[in-house]
Each structure stands twice: as C-alpha cells, then as structure tokens.
C-alpha positions, 0 to 999 in steps of 0.5 A: 500500499502507498503512503498517505498523501493528501490531494495536491493543493497550493502550497499555502495551504495551511492544512495540507494533510487535512484529507488523506488519500492512499491508492492500493494496487488491488484497486482500493482507494482509502479517503480519510478525514483528518483533523482530529483536533476538530473532531473531523469537522470539515471547514471550507478548504477540506470540503474542496480537498474532499471533493476533490479526491472523489472526483480523482477516485471516479477518474482513476480507471485502475480504482474500483472501490472507495473507502471513506473514514475518519481519523482519530477515532471519530468519523466527522462531526459536521461543518466546524463551527469555528469558520462562523467566527470569520464571517461578517453579519448583515446590516439589520436595517436591510430592506427585505428586497436585500436580504436575499442578496445578503444572505450569510449562507448564500455569500459562503455556499453555492447553490446546487448547479449538478455535482458543484461542490457542497458546504461539506464538499462532495454533498452533491455528487452520486460518486461513480463507483462503489463506496463503503464508510467505516464509522468509528465515533460520531458521525453527526449533523453534516458528518451524518450526511456525509456517510450518507454517501456510502453504498455501505456503512459499516459501524463500531459498536459504540458509534453514534449517529445524529442530526445533532445541529437540530439543537442549533437549528441549523438545516441539512445542506449536504442531502440528507434529507434526500438520501436518509429516507431512500436509505431507511425509509420516510417515517424513521428518516423524519424521527432522526431528522426532526428530533435530532436524537442519537442513534446508536449502532444497533439501532443503525443496524435494525434500521437499515442505516448500518449494514454490520456492526463490528468491535471498537477499532474494527471498522476500517479494517472490515471495510478494507476487506468488504472493498478487496472482496467486492474488487475482485468481481467484474466490475462492469456487473457490479457497477451496471446493477449498482447504476441501476438501484440508484437510478430507480431510487432517484431518477426514475419517473416510473416503475416501468422506466425503472425496469427497462433502465435496469434491462437496458444496463444489464444487456451491456454487460450481459453481452460481454459475460456471454461473449467471454463464456462463448469463447471459454468454451471454444478453447475448451472444446478445441482442447478435447 
C-alpha cells in the first residue's frame, strides 16, 4: 500500500494533510478526514479537498472501490462551527428586497448546480463507483450526511449517528433530507431528522442505516476486507446493478422506466459476459 498523501493543493494550504488519500494496487482507494483536533469537522478548504479526492477516485480507472473514514477515533462532526467567527453579519436595517442577496449562507455556499461543491464538499455527487464508509465514534450533523454518500456503512459498536445540528437550528445542506429517507424509509428518517436524537450502532443496524456492526477499532479493517472482496468481482456487472439501483431510487419517473433502465444496463454487461463464456467454451472444445 502506498503512503498516505493529500490531494495536490496550493503551497499556502495551512492544513495540507486534512484529507488523506491512499491508492492500492488491488484497486481500493481510501479517503480519510484527518482533523482529529476538530473532531474531523469540515472547514471550506477541507470540503474542497474532500470533493477533489472523490473526483480523482472516479476518474482513475485503476481504482474500483473507495473506503471512506475518519482518523482519531471519530468519523466526522459536521461543519466546523469555528468558521463562523470569520463571517461578517449583514446589516440589520436592510429591506426585504435586499435580504436574499445579503444572505450569510448564500455568501459562503453555492446553490446547487449539478455536481458542484456542497458546503461539506462532495454532498451533491452520486459517486460513480462503490463507496464503503467505516464509522467510528461520531457521525453527526453534516458528518452523518457525508456517511450517506456511501453504499455500505460498517459501524463500530459504540458509534453514534445523529442530526445534532437540530439543537442549534441549523438545517441540512448536504443531501441528508434526500438520502436518508431513501436508505431507511420516510417515517424513520423523519424521526431522526426532526428529533435530532442520537442513534446508536445497534439501532442503525436494525433500521438499515448500518450494514454491519463490528467491535471498537475494527471498522476500517472490516471495510477494507469488504472492499477487497468487491474489487475482486467483475466491475462492469457490479456497477451496472449499482447504477440501476440509484436510477430507480432517485431518477426514475415510473416502475416501467426503472425496469427498462435495469434491462438496458444489464444487456451491455450480459453481452460482454456471454462473449467471454462463448470464447471459453470454444477454447475448451479445442482442447478435447
């Protein structure tokens, strides 16, 4: 395995190692949030690097599966609220016609335009290849939103999920309201979103938020094992089925459309598999 390296950033970057990226010969990329002194909270430069790391993973044909994790015993505590000290408050006496343009949120975060940068970085992306999230410690507020980017979440036994930003009146901006209900259902999602209560690993497993619960300190190891297993199977087929699932969940206007999309994606892969099987049979016959 290569040594951990951050994505390339300008020399002036005060935290060049806030995102760690490793690429393995077996096709597994690891992306780590590395701000343990801030409970892996995300500031704007880190958000930019995190999105860049996922874009690089998508573009690299040698890399098949990503393991997404946090260092220092926790996954991510969301947006770094320390950034608020740097922000200027707009004048109180502005009339209503000017308030929209003077929005603090709009002045720091871009509106949605395709897959552009979200407040925490990659929140507006549907990652094009499988992602497994290794959850240790807390995945809360925006950190919980980031964990929902993954296809599979491997969770340590003492891990905690939760929309803890509820207590501060901060809404979700990185896809949490969109993804959570698709993963666990609308009723359960609303319970978690509206109350902001903590969700322990056992409950996360019960409601389908976690795929597997492991002992403390074992999430990354188990996620890597799972990633290596996925990287060993034919990727065209894996990604065709995965793509069809996401189309049905987020993009399909009807049941028939979802079935049609599944069929068309499968045909491309099936033809490849059938040709390989036919060639194999021909070679076997030639040996007889």
